[in-house]
C-alpha positions in Angstrom: 267.0 195.1 -3.0 265.5 198.1 -4.9 266.1 200.4 -1.5 269.8 199.0 -1.0 270.3 199.8 -4.8 268.5 202.8 -5.1 270.7 204.3 -1.6 273.7 202.8 -3.0 273.4 204.5 -6.5 273.3 208.0 -4.6 276.5 206.8 -2.7 278.5 206.1 -5.9 277.4 209.0 -7.1 278.9 211.5 -4.5 281.5 208.9 -4.1 283.0 209.3 -7.7 282.9 212.6 -7.9 279.3 213.0 -9.6 279.9 210.5 -12.5 278.9 207.1 -11.5 275.2 206.1 -10.9 273.4 203.3 -11.6 270.5 203.2 -14.2 269.3 200.1 -14.9 268.8 197.1 -13.0 267.7 193.7 -14.3 266.7 191.5 -11.7 266.7 187.7 -12.7 263.5 186.1 -10.9 263.9 181.9 -10.6 261.9 180.2 -13.0 260.3 178.1 -10.4 258.9 181.4 -9.1 255.1 182.3 -9.5 254.0 183.7 -12.2 253.6 187.5 -12.6 252.5 190.4 -15.2 255.4 192.0 -14.1 258.2 189.6 -15.1 259.6 189.9 -18.3 261.8 187.4 -20.3 265.5 187.8 -20.2 267.4 189.2 -23.6 271.1 189.2 -22.8 270.7 188.4 -19.1 271.6 185.3 -17.4 272.4 183.8 -14.5 276.0 183.0 -15.2 277.2 186.7 -16.2 275.1 188.2 -13.5 277.1 190.4 -11.6 275.2 189.9 -8.0 274.6 186.5 -7.1 271.4 186.4 -4.1 272.1 182.6 -2.9 272.0 181.4 0.8 274.7 180.9 2.9 276.9 177.4 2.5 277.0 177.1 6.6 274.6 178.6 8.9 274.9 182.2 10.4 277.9 183.2 7.5 276.0 186.2 5.7 279.0 188.1 5.0 278.9 189.7 1.7 281.9 189.1 -0.6 283.1 189.3 -4.2 284.9 186.7 -5.8 288.0 188.7 -7.6 291.3 186.4 -8.8 292.5 188.7 -11.0 295.0 191.2 -11.5 295.2 194.9 -9.8 292.1 196.7 -12.3 290.8 193.9 -13.8 287.1 193.3 -13.2 285.8 190.7 -11.0 284.0 187.5 -11.6 280.9 188.4 -9.1 278.7 189.8 -6.1 277.3 187.1 -3.6 275.0 188.5 -1.2 273.0 186.0 1.1 268.8 186.7 1.3 269.2 187.4 5.2 272.1 190.2 3.7 269.4 191.9 1.8 266.5 191.5 4.0 268.6 193.8 6.2 269.5 191.6 9.0 273.3 192.3 9.5 273.1 196.1 9.2 274.6 196.4 12.5 277.5 194.0 11.7 278.7 195.4 8.1 276.8 199.1 8.1 274.1 200.3 6.0 274.0 197.8 2.7 273.8 200.6 0.0 277.3 201.7 1.4 278.3 198.3 1.3 277.3 197.4 -1.9 279.1 200.5 -3.3 282.5 199.0 -1.3 281.5 195.4 -3.2 281.1 196.8 -6.8 284.4 198.6 -6.4 285.7 195.3 -5.9 283.9 193.7 -9.0 284.4 196.6 -11.4 287.0 198.5 -11.2 289.6 195.5 -9.0 290.4 197.5 -6.2 291.1 195.7 -3.0 290.3 196.1 0.5 292.6 198.3 2.7 291.9 195.8 5.6 293.9 192.8 6.2 292.9 189.5 8.2 295.9 188.1 7.9 297.9 191.3 9.0 295.6 193.5 11.1 298.6 195.6 12.3 301.8 196.6 11.4 304.9 198.6 12.5 305.0 201.8 11.6 307.2 204.6 10.9 306.2 206.4 13.7 307.4 203.7 16.2 303.7 202.5 16.7 302.0 199.6 16.2 299.4 200.4 13.8 295.9 199.1 12.4 296.2 197.9 8.9 293.8 200.5 7.3 293.2 203.6 5.1 293.5 206.5 5.9 295.2 206.7 9.1 293.5 209.4 11.0 290.4 206.8 11.5 290.0 206.8 15.7 289.1 203.9 17.8 290.2 201.7 20.8 292.0 198.2 20.7 290.5 195.7 22.8 290.3 191.9 23.2 286.3 191.6 24.0 285.1 188.7 25.1 281.5 187.4 25.6 279.4 185.0 27.9 276.0 185.1 27.6 275.1 189.1 28.6 278.4 189.3 30.6 281.3 191.2 28.5 284.8 191.2 29.5 287.3 193.9 27.8 291.1 194.0 28.1 293.6 195.9 26.5 295.2 194.0 24.1 298.9 192.2 24.7 302.4 191.9 22.7 302.9 188.9 20.9 306.5 187.7 21.6 307.3 186.9 18.1 305.6 189.1 15.7 305.6 192.0 18.3 302.4 193.0 17.4 299.4 193.0 19.1 297.8 189.4 19.9 295.7 187.3 17.3 292.4 188.3 19.3 292.7 192.3 19.8 289.7 193.8 18.0 289.4 197.5 16.7 286.4 198.9 18.3 285.7 202.4 15.7 284.8 205.4 17.3 280.9 206.0 15.7 281.4 209.8 15.4 284.5 210.4 12.8 285.4 213.5 10.9 287.5 211.8 8.0 286.0 211.3 4.8 287.7 208.1 3.5 287.6 205.7 3.0 284.9 203.2 1.5 287.3 200.4 1.1 288.3 200.2 4.7 285.0 200.6 6.5 282.1 202.6 4.5 279.9 202.0 7.3 281.1 205.0 9.4 278.9 207.7 9.2 281.5 210.3 7.7 282.8 208.2 4.7 282.0 209.5 1.6 285.4 209.2 -0.1 287.8 206.3 -2.0 291.6 206.6 -0.5 292.9 209.6 -2.4 296.9 210.2 -2.8 297.1 212.4 -0.2 295.8 210.6 2.6 296.6 207.0 1.2 298.5 205.3 3.9 301.3 203.3 1.8 302.7 201.3 5.0 299.8 199.5 5.5 299.8 195.7 4.7 296.2 196.2 3.0 295.6 194.2 0.2 294.8 197.2 -2.1 298.8 197.7 -1.6 300.1 194.5 -1.8 297.8 193.6 -5.1 297.8 197.3 -6.9 302.1 198.2 -5.9 301.0 200.8 -3.5 298.7 202.3 -5.2 295.5 203.7 -3.8 292.0 203.0 -4.3 291.2 206.3 -6.1 294.0 206.1 -8.0 293.1 202.6 -9.8 289.7 204.0 -10.0 290.3 207.5 -12.1 292.7 205.2 -14.2 290.0 203.1 -15.6 288.3 202.9 -19.0 284.9 204.1 -17.4 286.4 206.6 -16.0 288.4 208.4 -18.6 285.3 208.7 -21.1 283.2 210.5 -18.0 283.1 214.1 -17.1 280.9 215.0 -13.7 277.8 215.8 -14.2 275.9 218.8 -12.7 272.4 217.6 -11.8 271.7 214.6 -9.9 271.1 211.2 -11.2 267.7 210.2 -11.6 266.7 206.6 -9.4 267.7 203.4 -10.9 265.1 201.9 -13.3 264.2 198.1 -12.3 263.7 195.2 -14.6 262.0 192.0 -13.2 262.7 189.4 -15.6 262.0 185.5 -15.1 263.9 182.7 -16.4 262.2 180.5 -18.3 262.5 177.8 -20.9 265.7 177.2 -23.1 265.0 178.3 -26.6 267.4 177.5 -29.3 268.6 176.9 -33.1 271.3 175.2 -34.1 273.1 176.8 -37.6 275.1 174.4 -39.1 277.6 174.9 -42.2 277.5 172.1 -44.6 279.2 174.3 -47.4 281.8 172.1 -50.0 284.9 173.0 -47.7 283.0 171.2 -44.8 283.7 167.7 -46.8 287.7 168.2 -46.0 289.1 166.9 -43.0 286.4 164.7 -42.0 285.0 167.8 -40.9 280.9 167.3 -41.6 281.0 163.8 -39.8 283.1 165.8 -36.8 280.2 168.3 -36.8 277.6 165.6 -36.8 279.4 163.4 -34.2 279.5 166.8 -31.8 276.0 167.9 -32.7 274.6 164.1 -31.7 276.3 164.3 -28.3 275.0 167.4 -27.8 271.3 166.5 -28.7 271.9 163.2 -27.4 272.8 164.3 -23.8 274.1 168.3 -23.3 270.9 170.1 -24.3 268.4 170.2 -21.2 264.8 168.1 -21.0 262.4 171.2 -21.3 264.2 173.1 -24.2 262.5 174.0 -27.3 265.4 173.3 -30.4 265.2 174.0 -34.0 267.9 173.6 -36.8 269.2 175.5 -39.9 271.6 174.7 -42.1 273.4 176.9 -45.0 275.8 176.8 -47.8 275.8 179.9 -50.3 271.6 180.0 -49.0 269.8 178.5 -45.9 267.3 175.8 -45.1 265.2 175.5 -42.2 265.5 171.6 -41.5 263.1 171.7 -38.3 261.0 174.2 -36.1 261.1 174.4 -32.6 260.8 171.1 -31.2 260.3 170.8 -27.2 262.3 168.1 -26.0 260.4 166.2 -23.4 261.7 162.5 -24.3 264.3 160.9 -26.6 261.4 161.1 -29.0 262.0 164.5 -29.4 266.1 164.3 -29.2 265.9 161.3 -32.2 263.5 163.2 -34.5 266.3 166.6 -34.3 269.1 163.5 -35.2 267.5 162.7 -38.3 267.4 166.8 -39.7 272.0 166.5 -39.4 273.1 167.7 -43.1 274.4 164.6 -44.7 276.4 165.8 -47.6 278.6 169.0 -48.1 278.7 171.8 -51.1 277.9 174.6 -51.9 279.8 178.3 -50.9 278.9 180.3 -47.1 276.6 182.6 -46.4 276.5 182.8 -42.5 273.9 185.4 -42.6 271.2 183.7 -44.6 272.1 181.1 -41.9 271.2 183.8 -39.3 268.3 185.2 -41.0 266.7 181.4 -41.4 267.5 180.7 -37.6 265.2 183.7 -36.3 262.4 182.9 -39.0 262.8 179.6 -37.0 262.8 181.3 -33.5 259.9 183.6 -34.4 257.7 180.9 -35.8 256.8 179.9 -32.3 257.7 182.7 -30.0 257.2 186.2 -31.4 259.5 187.0 -29.6 263.5 186.6 -30.3 264.6 187.8 -26.9 266.8 185.5 -24.9 267.1 182.5 -27.7 270.1 181.1 -28.2 272.2 180.9 -31.6 274.9 177.9 -32.0 276.6 178.9 -35.3 279.1 176.7 -36.6 281.3 177.1 -39.7 284.6 176.3 -40.9 285.0 179.4 -43.7 285.4 183.2 -44.8 282.2 185.1 -45.6 283.1 188.8 -46.2 279.5 189.5 -46.3 279.5 188.2 -42.3 279.8 192.0 -41.2 276.4 193.1 -42.7 273.9 191.4 -40.4 275.9 192.4 -37.0 273.0 195.5 -36.2 270.3 192.9 -37.2 271.9 190.8 -34.0 272.6 193.5 -31.8 269.5 194.6 -32.4 267.7 190.8 -32.3 267.8 190.2 -28.5 269.2 186.8 -29.2 272.5 185.1 -28.0 275.0 184.2 -30.6 277.5 181.0 -30.1 280.1 180.6 -32.2 281.8 177.8 -32.6 285.2 178.1 -35.5 285.9 175.0 -37.2 289.7 175.1 -38.8 291.6 178.0 -39.3 289.7 179.8 -41.8 286.7 180.2 -39.9 285.2 183.6 -40.3 286.7 186.2 -37.6 283.9 188.8 -38.1 281.3 186.2 -36.4 283.1 186.8 -33.2 281.8 190.3 -32.7 278.5 189.1 -32.9 279.1 186.2 -29.7 281.0 189.3 -28.2 278.0 191.9 -28.4 275.2 189.3 -27.3 277.2 187.9 -24.5 277.6 184.5 -25.9 280.7 181.5 -26.0 283.3 181.5 -28.5 284.5 178.0 -28.7 287.6 177.2 -31.3 288.3 173.2 -32.6 291.2 172.5 -35.2 290.8 169.7 -37.7 293.2 167.3 -35.2 290.0 165.1 -34.3 292.0 163.3 -31.7 292.0 166.8 -29.3 288.1 166.1 -29.5 287.7 169.9 -29.6 284.4 169.9 -31.6 282.9 167.8 -28.9 284.0 169.7 -26.2 283.2 173.1 -28.0 279.5 171.7 -28.2 279.6 170.0 -24.8 280.4 173.7 -22.9 276.9 174.8 -24.4 274.9 174.0 -21.3 272.5 176.7 -20.2 273.5 179.5 -18.2 270.2 179.6 -16.4 269.1 176.0 -15.5 269.8 174.7 -12.5 273.6 173.6 -11.7 271.4 170.3 -10.7 270.7 169.8 -14.1 273.4 170.7 -16.0 275.7 167.9 -18.1 279.2 168.2 -16.6 282.3 166.5 -18.9 283.8 163.7 -16.8 286.4 162.5 -19.8 287.3 163.7 -23.1 290.4 162.0 -24.6 291.8 161.0 -27.9 294.2 159.5 -29.5 295.8 158.4 -32.8 297.1 155.0 -32.6 299.8 153.5 -34.7 301.9 150.8 -33.8 299.4 150.0 -30.4 296.2 149.8 -31.4 295.0 149.9 -27.8 293.5 152.8 -25.7 293.3 151.8 -22.4 292.0 153.8 -19.3 289.5 154.8 -16.8 287.2 157.2 -15.7 286.4 158.1 -12.1 282.4 158.9 -11.1 282.3 160.3 -7.5 279.5 160.8 -5.1 278.2 164.0 -6.0 277.6 163.0 -10.2 276.2 159.8 -11.6 272.8 160.6 -12.4 272.5 160.4 -16.6 275.8 159.3 -17.4 276.7 158.9 -20.8 279.8 157.4 -22.8 280.5 158.3 -26.3 283.4 156.6 -28.6 284.2 157.8 -32.0 286.6 156.6 -34.3 287.8 157.8 -37.9 287.7 154.7 -40.0 286.7 151.1 -38.5 284.3 150.6 -35.9 286.7 149.4 -32.6 286.3 147.1 -30.1 284.9 148.8 -27.1 285.0 147.4 -23.4 283.7 149.0 -20.3 283.6 147.5 -16.7 282.2 149.2 -13.6 284.1 150.2 -10.3 282.7 145.8 -9.3 284.4 144.6 -12.8 280.9 143.9 -14.4 281.6 144.6 -18.0 279.0 147.0 -19.8 277.3 145.8 -22.5 274.7 147.4 -24.9 276.5 150.3 -26.9 274.6 151.7 -29.7 277.2 151.7 -32.6 276.3 153.9 -35.6 278.2 153.5 -38.1 277.3 155.9 -40.7 278.5 158.3 -38.0 281.0 156.4 -36.5 279.9 156.7 -32.7 278.8 154.6 -30.1 277.4 155.5 -27.1 275.8 154.0 -23.9 273.6 155.7 -21.3 274.2 154.2 -17.5 270.4 153.7 -16.3 269.8 155.4 -13.2 272.9 156.5 -11.1 275.8 155.2 -12.1 278.7 153.7 -9.4 280.7 155.3 -7.3 284.4 154.5 -8.1 286.9 153.8 -10.8 285.3 152.9 -14.4 287.6 151.0 -16.7 287.4 151.3 -20.7 289.6 149.6 -23.1 289.0 150.6 -27.0 290.9 148.7 -29.7 291.4 149.6 -33.0 291.1 147.3 -36.3 293.4 149.3 -38.5 296.7 151.6 -38.0 296.7 155.7 -38.1 293.2 154.8 -35.9 291.4 158.1 -34.1 289.8 156.9 -31.8 288.0 158.9 -28.8 286.4 158.8 -25.8 283.9 161.6 -23.9 281.9 160.7 -20.6 279.4 163.1 -19.4 277.1 163.1 -16.3 274.9 165.1 -14.3 274.3 165.6 -10.1 273.2 162.7 -8.4 271.6 164.8 -5.9 270.0 168.5 -6.5 270.4 169.0 -3.1 273.9 168.1 -3.1 276.0 170.4 -5.5 278.2 168.8 -7.8 281.8 169.4 -8.2 282.1 171.9 -11.1 285.4 173.4 -13.0 285.1 176.6 -15.1 287.9 177.6 -17.1 289.5 181.1 -18.8 292.1 182.7 -20.4 292.6 186.4 -18.8 291.3 188.2 -21.8 290.0 186.9 -25.2 292.2 188.8 -27.6 295.8 189.4 -27.1 298.9 190.7 -29.1 302.4 189.6 -29.3 304.5 189.3 -26.9 302.2 190.3 -24.0 301.8 187.1 -22.0 298.2 185.4 -20.8 297.1 184.1 -17.7 295.2 180.9 -17.2 292.6 180.3 -14.7 290.9 177.3 -13.4 288.6 177.6 -10.6 287.0 174.3 -9.2 283.9 174.3 -6.5 281.5 171.9 -5.3 278.7 175.3 -4.8 280.5 178.1 -3.0 283.0 175.8 -1.5 287.0 175.9 -3.2 288.3 172.6 -3.6 292.2 172.8 -2.7 295.0 170.1 -3.6 293.5 169.0 -7.0 295.7 168.1 -10.5 294.6 170.8 -12.7 296.5 170.6 -16.5 295.4 173.4 -19.5 295.9 172.2 -22.7 296.1 175.5 -25.2 296.0 174.3 -28.7 297.0 176.8 -31.5 295.2 177.5 -35.0 297.0 174.7 -36.6 296.5 172.3 -33.7 300.1 172.3 -31.9 299.1 172.1 -28.3 300.8 173.6 -25.1 300.6 171.9 -22.1 300.9 173.9 -18.9 300.1 172.5 -15.4 298.0 175.2 -13.3 299.0 175.9 -9.9 297.4 177.4 -6.6 300.1 178.5 -4.6 299.6 182.3 -4.7 302.8 182.6 -6.6 303.7 183.6 -10.3 300.5 184.2 -12.1 298.7 182.6 -9.3 296.8 186.1 -7.2 295.8 183.9 -3.8 297.2 180.8 -2.3 294.4 178.0 -1.4 291.2 180.0 -3.4 290.3 177.2 -5.5 292.1 178.7 -8.6 294.5 177.4 -9.9 296.3 179.4 -12.8 299.7 180.0 -14.6 301.5 182.4 -17.1 301.0 181.3 -21.1 303.5 183.0 -23.0 304.3 180.0 -25.6 302.6 181.7 -29.0 303.6 179.7 -32.1 301.5 180.9 -34.5 298.9 183.9 -35.4 295.3 183.1 -34.8 293.0 181.6 -32.4 293.8 179.1 -29.7 291.7 177.2 -27.5 292.0 176.2 -23.8 290.6 173.2 -22.6 291.1 171.7 -18.8 291.5 168.1 -16.9 291.2 168.2 -13.2 292.3 164.8 -11.2 291.2 165.1 -7.2 292.9 161.6 -5.8 291.4 160.7 -2.4 292.4 162.2 0.6 294.7 164.6 -1.8 291.7 167.1 -3.0 289.9 169.0 0.1 287.4 171.0 0.5 288.2 174.9 2.0 285.9 176.6 4.7 288.2 179.1 5.1 286.4 182.7 4.6 287.1 183.7 0.7 289.0 186.8 0.2 287.6 190.6 -0.5 284.5 190.2 2.5 282.8 193.0 3.6 284.7 194.0 7.1 282.7 192.2 10.2 282.2 195.6 12.5 282.8 194.1 16.3 281.1 197.2 18.0 281.4 200.9 18.4 282.8 202.8 20.5 280.1 205.6 21.8 280.8 208.0 24.4 283.9 206.1 25.4 281.5 203.1 25.5 281.4 200.0 23.8 278.4 198.9 22.2 279.0 195.4 20.5 277.7 193.1 17.9 276.9 190.0 18.2 279.8 187.8 18.5 280.7 186.5 14.4 280.2 182.4 14.2 283.4 180.7 15.6 285.3 178.2 12.3 288.3 176.7 12.3 288.9 178.0 9.1 292.4 175.9 8.7 289.7 172.5 8.0 289.7 171.0 5.3 287.3 168.2 5.1 289.0 165.5 2.9 287.4 164.7 -0.8 286.9 160.8 -2.7 288.5 160.7 -6.0 286.9 162.4 -9.2 287.9 163.6 -12.6 286.2 166.6 -14.6 287.7 168.2 -17.9 286.1 171.6 -19.2 286.7 173.9 -22.3 287.7 177.5 -21.3 286.9 178.8 -25.2 288.5 180.2 -27.4 290.9 183.4 -27.6 293.1 185.2 -30.7 296.6 186.2 -30.9 298.2 188.5 -33.1 301.3 190.0 -33.9 303.6 186.6 -33.9 306.8 186.6 -35.7 308.2 183.8 -37.5 311.4 185.3 -36.5 313.9 184.2 -33.9 313.4 186.4 -30.8 315.3 187.5 -28.0 314.2 186.8 -24.4 311.5 189.3 -23.7 309.8 187.7 -20.4 311.6 188.4 -17.0 311.2 186.5 -13.9 307.6 186.5 -12.4 307.4 188.7 -9.3 308.0 187.5 -5.9 304.8 187.8 -4.0 305.1 184.9 -0.8 307.9 186.4 0.4 308.3 185.7 4.3 310.9 186.1 7.0 311.3 184.7 10.8 314.0 185.6 13.1 315.9 182.9 14.7 318.3 184.2 17.2 320.7 186.5 15.2 319.8 185.4 11.5 316.9 186.0 9.5 315.6 182.8 7.7 313.3 183.8 4.3 311.2 181.4 2.6 309.8 181.8 -1.1 308.1 180.8 -3.8 311.0 180.3 -6.8 309.9 182.0 -10.1 311.5 181.2 -13.4 313.2 182.1 -16.4 310.4 183.9 -17.9 307.9 184.5 -15.5 306.8 180.8 -13.5 308.7 178.5 -15.9 312.4 177.8 -16.1 314.7 178.8 -13.7 316.0 182.3 -12.5 319.7 183.2 -12.7 320.1 185.1 -9.9 318.3 186.5 -6.5 319.4 189.8 -5.1 318.1 190.6 -1.6 318.2 193.9 0.3 317.3 195.3 3.5 316.8 198.3 5.0 315.0 199.9 8.4 312.0 201.5 6.1 309.3 199.9 4.6 309.0 202.9 2.5 312.9 203.5 1.1 312.8 200.0 0.5 310.0 200.1 -1.6 311.0 203.4 -3.4 314.4 203.0 -3.6 315.5 199.1 -3.7 318.7 199.7 -5.8 319.9 202.0 -3.1 319.1 199.5 -0.1 321.6 197.6 1.7 322.4 194.2 -0.1 322.7 190.9 1.6 325.2 188.3 0.0 323.6 185.4 -1.9 326.6 184.1 -3.6 325.9 180.3 -2.5 322.2 181.2 -3.2 321.3 179.4 -6.3 317.8 179.4 -7.9 315.7 176.4 -7.8 313.8 175.4 -10.4 310.3 177.8 -10.8 307.3 176.9 -8.2 309.9 175.1 -5.6 309.9 176.4 -2.5 313.3 178.3 -1.9 315.0 179.3 1.9 317.8 180.9 2.9 318.9 182.6 5.8 321.9 185.3 6.8 322.6 187.7 9.5 321.0 191.3 8.5 324.3 193.9 8.9 323.9 197.3 10.4 320.5 199.3 9.2 321.5 203.2 9.4 317.8 204.3 10.4 318.0 205.2 14.2 315.7 203.6 16.6 314.4 201.4 13.7 311.8 199.0 15.2 311.8 196.2 12.4 314.5 194.8 9.4 312.4 194.9 6.0 313.6 192.5 3.3 312.8 192.2 -0.2 313.9 190.0 -3.6 314.3 191.1 -7.0 315.0 188.2 -9.7 317.7 188.1 -12.4 317.0 185.6 -15.8 319.9 184.7 -17.9 319.6 187.5 -19.8 320.0 190.3 -17.4 316.3 191.0 -17.0 314.8 191.6 -13.7 311.8 191.0 -12.1 309.6 193.2 -10.5 311.0 193.4 -6.6 309.5 191.2 -4.3 306.1 191.9 -1.8 308.2 193.2 1.5 308.9 190.9 4.3 309.9 192.0 7.9 311.2 191.0 11.6 311.0 192.7 14.4 314.0 194.3 16.4 312.2 195.4 19.3 309.0 195.9 20.6 307.3 199.3 19.5 305.2 201.0 21.7 301.8 199.6 22.5 298.4 201.4 23.5 298.5 200.9 27.5 298.8 198.3 30.2 298.8 194.9 29.0 297.1 193.4 32.0 294.6 196.2 32.4 291.3 194.1 32.1 287.7 196.1 32.5 284.3 193.9 33.1 281.5 195.2 30.7 278.1 194.2 31.8 276.1 195.8 29.4 275.7 197.8 27.4 278.7 199.1 27.3 282.2 200.3 29.2 283.7 204.1 29.9 287.5 203.3 28.2 290.0 205.8 27.1 291.0 206.4 23.4 294.2 205.1 22.7 295.9 204.1 19.7 294.0 202.8 16.7 293.9 199.3 15.6 291.5 197.0 13.7 289.3 193.9 14.4 289.9 190.6 12.8 287.4 190.3 9.8 285.4 187.7 8.8 284.2 186.5 5.5 282.4 183.4 4.2 282.1 181.5 1.2 278.2 181.7 1.1 275.3 180.0 -1.3 274.9 176.8 -3.1 271.5 177.3 -4.8 270.7 180.5 -6.2 267.5 182.4 -5.8 267.7 185.5 -7.5 270.6 187.2 -9.8 271.0 191.1 -10.9 272.4 193.0 -13.5 273.4 196.3 -12.8 274.4 198.9 -15.6 276.2 201.7 -14.3 274.9 205.1 -16.3 278.3 207.0 -17.3 278.2 210.8 -18.4 278.8 211.5 -21.9 279.8 208.4 -23.3 278.5 204.4 -23.1 280.9 201.9 -22.3 281.5 198.5 -24.6 279.4 195.9 -23.4 281.7 193.3 -21.8 282.1 189.9 -23.6 281.8 188.2 -20.5 279.3 190.0 -18.3 277.2 191.9 -20.7 274.9 194.7 -19.0 272.0 196.7 -20.5 274.7 200.1 -20.2 278.4 200.4 -19.9 
């Protein structure tokens, strides 16, 4: 691994005009590995924030590296996923040198660029009237062949033309020449020896249907990189960079101190008791066995209530429960609370590195900024839970610079925000099988109807340590709970002082639908129910949900995007019903249905990431995100389709006119989707802050979203189009009108859409957002001579005459463009290769895989930049940058 990163650092330095290199690399060693004197304790580094995960493949033989990336062009990705075999150098012939490939993946992760190949559209009809490969630049040479092997015997033949697409057939692959002169592009095929640069404006292929062109509006990869904040704050170095410095960090036991506000304002809005309810749930259920936990209370001064205690049984948990505050009074001194937490942490461990502080406060403190530097230098991670509309904004900086979580709960107890906030504080380094997962979180204010009824689904991936919690505001309700067999569960423990009742299911809870019925004793009662569980089997990853906004702070009227990723291990879950609840500073809730349809805010269809635009800002201040997920029986499925942004598989090389083939990649039907049983999950997506929201009436500010899934087919003389309807405001509501234009030149249509031939759409009335639209028309005369294809694009218009961006460009063939050679040519290729004529350029069908379910190692890298150090990313902290 160290060799790979060291080689990558030099390659990255040259590829970025001597600007970037890897200076510090932290390698996180799993807790169950043997001790070594070289291992140090992590500071801010954690598995959940790692840039690179090294984990076994989910499916045997699928060792393709990939980058998890589902946000917009120029935005950072989630992580790079490598398998142990790849790191050990066992896949170099198929993917090229590992150091070079690492730079390809790093560009995905750090700068939000995309591949310059496209497995779904590996060929296109170029302006030259030839079939060309999807690639950048066009100067990369090679030969197109269908290459099949049985045992040691291989046969090649020329690629035939598909009768529908008028492009090369599905099995046609590109074998690049081993010797090339082109210096670009790293995002196409970095394994070619001559390739040392990214595609730039002078050699960027704007015609190709690459993901880079589709996602980045036909900008070159270098244009995106050179406009990044990293690039703007650097200049080229003269001297070569030093080699990376590697740190081996071993994950160890979790160390945490709760810092709880007991100031006078906590007496209002039932805050103190709600805090205690949430803290009890956290201490009884969420915090993992083996963790060390201490407790501090603060008002205008601070009080150490419990030194660090290691949790090994319910005895330690109960002892901590007894330390929770019972009365609220006094002022607010956040820094005193934090400094007392440092005392608690150092009382057992001399170093604070990697320890966590959970700070809950409801008040403002104008002195909170005075300890930010001390927090920064401490090595501790600050998780901030803001309660109510006046919680101190300055503390956000503490959580940001330390890579901690920022959660918000309003005074609307029925939204269950405080319990959700604490429940989200699972360990960032614990094995997934040890983490508490939230299956249900629901609340109601009961008036005329005093019953709160519902069901909770326990699927087979969870069921261990299942915990039911009921809370109330007034009197203890009547609680009824039945398992899937109809057996009534008895023995709820009732804590009348804290107004909670709870039940822990022994062993593994029965799989199926659990039914509950809660009856309030008085009007205006507020009841909530929360259900958590852990993985039933450590070898079977549970279904998980990760929810987030696309940014932590926003200024009106800029839109935001909600994301929810549903996985089992690393396998995407499709077909789920996903609902987002966005709660404002005052407790007003906006509900959004999230979609994985590849339209509107959703970048890629069927990748397990469900998305939606959010523009319904009601006020300034904090907002919180919560997501509920339901998968019906046989409705939700596991997808084994390869993820996007995976490394290009090189089927072989052409050396002296002969194909030197690589082993064929594993054949998997990527349309296969295995059905899932019913399941339910909830997840807290954290807090975000919005400013500049006006109280005055505003004009229409948001156009329809860009159509990104336009498809065209030819049916006799007609062209049939399909796409997903946008809305009046991005992907909400209904557009007013569609403008459809056609051209015989892709580039002319893209660059001069308003001048292209317009199709009559008088009878085309837009449907509600996210509906499927269809439209057929007869094309008029295309002015371009010898045009081989008709290119089509759409623009949407709303009732205020605001127009969307021009859609992706679809195409239909008019006649067959020029091919390479006779489609009947068949040539045996015994071994090791075959003399073949050099013909036109194409590209292989590329393979990418979902890999890994159990993390082995994670690494966090820092790229050193000249002149200025970069501000740390709150979501993915690093030691530099």
